[in-house]
N, C-alpha and C positions, 0 to 999 in steps of 0.2 A: 417480643422485642425487649422486654425487661430482662430476660435471660441474657441477651446479647450485651446489654449495658452492664449487667453484673459481671459477666465474663471479662469484658473489657476493663472494668475497674479492678478486678482481681489480677489480671495480667499486668496492668500498669502498676499496681501496688507492689509487684515483685520486680518488674523490669526497670522502673525508674530508680528505686533505691540501689539496685544492682549496678546500673550504669553509673550512678553517682559514686558509689563505693569503689568501683573499678577505676574510675577517673582519679579519685582521691588516693587510691593505693599507689598509683604511679608517682604521685607527688610526695609520698612519705619518705622520711629518712630511714636508714637501715634499721635503727633501733625501733622506730615505730612500726615498720613492716614486720619485724620479728615478733611484735606484740599482737599482731593481727590474729583473727580467728583462723582456724584450719577450715578446710573445705566443708566438712560435715556441719560444723557449728555455724558457718557462714550461711550455708543453704537453709539450715533449720531456722535461723533467725529471720531470713528473708521470707520464707514460707509462712512462718507462724505470726510474725509481727508486721511484715510489709514495711510501710514507711516508718513505723516506730522503731524498726531495727537501726535507724540512724542514731538513736540515743545510745544504744549499745556500741555501735561502730565508733562513734566519736569518743565515748568513754574509754574504750579499749585502746584506740590509737593515740588519743591526746590526753587522756586522764593521767592520774598519778601512776608513775611506773614503780613497780616494787623493787626494793633493793637499792634505790637511789637515795643517798643522804641529801635531803633538801630541807630548807626551812619550812615550817608549818604554813606560813602565809603563802609561800610559793606553791605548795601542794594544793591549798584551798583555791588559789587563783587558777591553777591549771584545771582543777576539777570543775570549777564554775564555768570556765571557758569551754571545756569539753561538753558539759551539759547544755550550755547556751547554744553552742553550735549545733548540737544534736536536735534540740527543740526547734531551732530556726530552720534547719534543713528538712526535718520531718514535716513541719508546717508548710514549707514551700512545696514539697512533693504532694501533700494532700490538696493544696490549692490548685496545682497543675492537673491532678486527676479530676478534681471537681470541674475545672474549666473544660477539660476534654469531654467529660460526661455531658456537660451542658450543651456543648457544640454538637455532639452526636445526637442528643435528644432533639435539638432544633432541626438537624439535618433529616432525621427520621419522622419529624412531625409529631413527636411525643411531648407530653407535658414535662417540663424540667422538674 
């Protein structure tokens, strides 16, 4: 049964960030969408980092854009906002995965 729980955690660790990133991608501006990862990078980030891929996703889509002449404080504010959003969304995904794992453990009669 622990193998089932591990497989579920791994599947959720890829599926939940992917669903959130797909939802977010539809809301992005054209400039932000052009800065997104290509398919191979996106898949590799999801597979390798799971929920932590949200840090990279938020940095790439909302972080400092290259070639844009902006004030230093504006770049720092955008960078801090991107990282904060990434940490918050990764934390929320980890909490959801933990909650689902807890419920599955209770349903199967296993210790959480």
